[in-house]
C-alpha positions in Angstrom: 1.0 -45.9 27.0 0.9 -42.1 26.2 -1.4 -40.1 28.3 -0.4 -36.8 26.4 -3.5 -36.5 24.0 -6.2 -34.5 25.3 -9.8 -35.7 25.1 -13.1 -34.1 24.0 -15.3 -32.0 26.3 -17.8 -34.8 26.1 -15.6 -37.3 27.9 -16.2 -37.9 31.6 -13.6 -38.5 34.1 -11.8 -42.0 34.1 -13.5 -43.1 37.3 -16.9 -42.3 36.0 -19.1 -45.0 34.5 -20.3 -43.9 30.5 -23.8 -45.6 30.2 -24.9 -43.8 26.9 -25.0 -46.0 24.1 -23.7 -43.4 21.7 -20.3 -43.5 23.7 -19.5 -47.5 22.4 -18.2 -48.5 19.4 -20.2 -50.1 16.6 -18.9 -53.8 17.7 -19.8 -53.1 21.3 -23.6 -51.8 20.7 -24.1 -55.0 18.7 -22.5 -57.3 21.2 -24.2 -55.4 24.0 -27.5 -56.2 22.5 -26.7 -60.0 22.3 -25.9 -60.3 26.4 -28.4 -60.7 29.0 -27.4 -58.2 31.6 -28.0 -54.6 31.8 -25.6 -51.8 32.4 -26.3 -51.0 36.0 -25.9 -54.7 37.0 -22.8 -55.0 35.0 -21.2 -52.2 36.8 -22.4 -53.4 40.2 -20.7 -56.7 39.3 -17.4 -55.3 38.0 -17.3 -53.0 41.1 -17.6 -55.8 43.3 -14.9 -57.7 41.2 -12.7 -54.6 41.7 -13.2 -54.5 45.6 -12.6 -58.2 45.7 -8.9 -57.8 43.8 -8.1 -54.8 45.8 -9.0 -56.7 49.1 -6.6 -59.7 48.3 -3.9 -57.6 46.8 -3.7 -55.6 50.0 -2.9 -58.9 52.0 -0.4 -59.8 48.8 -2.9 -62.5 47.5 -3.2 -62.8 43.8 -6.6 -63.1 42.1 -7.3 -65.0 38.6 -10.5 -63.9 36.8 -11.2 -66.6 34.3 -10.8 -65.8 30.7 -9.9 -62.2 31.7 -6.6 -62.3 33.7 -4.6 -62.5 37.1 -4.1 -59.8 39.4 -1.1 -60.1 42.0 2.0 -57.7 43.5 5.6 -57.9 43.2 8.4 -56.3 45.0 9.5 -53.4 43.0 13.1 -51.6 43.7 12.9 -48.0 42.6 16.4 -46.4 42.4 16.5 -42.8 43.6 19.5 -40.5 44.1 19.1 -41.3 47.7 19.0 -44.8 47.3 17.0 -47.8 46.3 13.3 -48.0 47.9 11.2 -51.3 47.5 7.6 -50.7 46.8 4.7 -53.4 46.8 3.7 -53.1 43.2 0.4 -54.4 41.5 0.8 -56.6 38.3 -2.2 -57.4 35.7 -1.5 -60.3 33.2 -4.0 -60.6 30.5 -5.6 -63.9 30.1 -3.5 -66.1 27.4 -6.8 -66.6 25.3 -7.2 -63.0 25.0 -3.5 -62.2 24.2 -3.4 -64.9 21.5 -6.7 -64.2 19.7 -6.0 -60.5 19.4 -2.0 -60.6 19.1 -1.5 -58.4 22.2 1.8 -57.6 23.5 2.5 -58.6 27.3 3.1 -55.6 29.8 6.7 -55.0 31.0 5.8 -56.1 34.6 4.8 -59.8 34.7 3.9 -62.4 37.6 6.3 -64.8 39.3 6.9 -67.8 37.3 5.6 -70.5 39.6 3.2 -68.3 41.9 -0.2 -69.5 42.4 -3.1 -67.2 42.5 -6.7 -67.6 43.8 -9.5 -68.1 41.6 -12.0 -65.5 41.9 -15.1 -66.5 44.3 -18.2 -65.7 42.1 -20.2 -66.3 45.0 -18.8 -63.4 47.0 -18.7 -61.2 44.0 -22.3 -61.8 43.6 -23.3 -61.1 47.1 -21.6 -57.8 47.1 -23.4 -56.7 43.9 -26.9 -58.2 45.3 -27.1 -60.5 42.2 -27.2 -64.4 42.1 -24.2 -66.6 41.6 -25.2 -67.3 38.0 -25.9 -64.0 37.1 -22.7 -62.6 38.5 -20.9 -65.2 36.5 -22.6 -64.7 33.5 -22.2 -60.8 33.6 -18.5 -61.2 33.9 -18.1 -64.0 31.0 -20.4 -61.7 28.8 -18.2 -58.5 29.6 -14.9 -60.4 28.6 -16.8 -61.7 25.3 -17.9 -57.9 24.6 -14.4 -56.7 25.2 -12.9 -59.4 23.1 -15.6 -58.3 20.2 -14.4 -54.8 20.4 -10.7 -55.4 20.2 -11.6 -58.0 17.0 -13.1 -54.8 15.4 -10.0 -52.8 16.2 -11.5 -50.5 18.8 -9.5 -49.0 21.4 -10.7 -49.9 24.8 -10.4 -48.4 28.5 -11.4 -50.9 31.2 -12.1 -49.0 34.5 -11.7 -51.0 37.7 -13.1 -49.1 40.6 -10.4 -47.8 43.2 -7.7 -49.7 41.4 -7.0 -47.9 38.0 -7.6 -48.2 34.1 -6.7 -51.3 31.8 -5.9 -49.9 28.3 -6.2 -51.5 25.0 -4.6 -49.6 22.1 -3.7 -51.1 18.9 -1.7 -54.4 19.7 -0.6 -53.4 23.0 -2.2 -53.1 26.5 -1.1 -51.9 29.9 -2.6 -50.5 33.1 -2.3 -47.2 35.0 -3.1 -47.0 38.4 -4.6 -44.6 41.1 -2.3 -42.8 43.3 -4.3 -43.6 46.4 -4.4 -47.3 45.6 -0.5 -47.4 45.0 -0.2 -45.5 48.3 -2.4 -48.3 50.2 -0.2 -51.1 48.7 3.1 -49.8 49.8 2.4 -47.4 52.5 1.5 -43.8 52.2 4.7 -42.1 53.6 7.1 -44.8 51.6 5.3 -44.0 48.3 5.1 -40.5 48.6 8.8 -40.3 49.6 9.6 -42.1 46.1 7.3 -41.0 43.7 8.7 -37.5 43.2 12.3 -38.8 43.4 11.5 -41.2 40.4 9.5 -38.9 38.0 8.8 -42.0 35.7 6.6 -43.5 38.2 3.9 -40.7 37.2 3.7 -42.3 33.8 2.2 -45.2 35.6 -0.5 -43.3 37.1 -4.1 -42.1 36.1 -6.0 -39.2 37.6 -9.6 -40.1 38.8 -10.7 -36.9 37.3 -8.9 -37.2 34.1 -10.9 -37.6 30.6 -10.4 -41.2 29.4 -9.9 -40.1 25.9 -6.5 -38.7 27.2 -5.1 -41.9 27.8 -4.9 -42.9 24.0 -3.2 -41.4 20.9 -6.4 -41.4 19.2 -8.8 -39.7 21.6 -11.5 -42.3 21.3 -12.2 -45.1 23.4 -14.6 -47.9 24.1 -15.2 -47.5 27.9 -16.1 -50.7 30.0 -17.8 -51.7 32.1 -20.9 -50.5 30.1 
C-alpha cells in the first residue's frame, strides 16, 4: 500500500490511540454505541493481544485470533548485491470470514500450507489487561464486529497493533506495515540493519511510529482501531 499521501495536521502518530469520537466514521460511531466495552478497556485488551502475539512470534510460534486472523513467521530470502540474506519475517493472514464478506484480496506473503498455530489464550490476555476472561473475549469479538461494520460501509481502516505495526484496509485490499524495531527483534538487529539499506524495497514494508496514519492511505482519511 502507498505511503505517499501526507495526512492532515490533526492526525496523530500511527502508534497513538485516537479516542475522540469525531475521528471515527459514521459506521464506527453507530457500532461503537452498540458495544459494551469502553475505549480505555478496548485499548488495554488489544495492547495485551499485541504483546501476546509479539512474544510468540519472537520464539517462532504462530497465533490465531478467532474471527480476526493468524500471525506467524516465515523464512524470507532477501537478495542484495552482496548475496542472499535470510530474514525471519512476520506474516498476517486475515480470517476467511472477513476476506469473503468484504471481498478482500490476500496480502502477498502467506502462511505455510499445513502450519499449525496456537489459538489466542483469552485468559492470559485478560490478565495482562486487568479484565475478566469474559470481558477480554467480548472486547475482542466486539472490535472485530466493529471493524467489519466499517469495512461494510466502505471506510478505510488502520488497525494499530502496539509495538508490531499497522494493519491497513483500503478499498478491497489489505496489508500490514511493521515497525523497524519489531523486524530487528525477529531477525536480529545486526542482520536486519545489514540488509535493509541494500534492499530499498524493504522500506515500503515499514511504518514510522511518528508518521500520521492518514499518510498510509491514498484518501488521507482512516478510521483508526482500537477505538
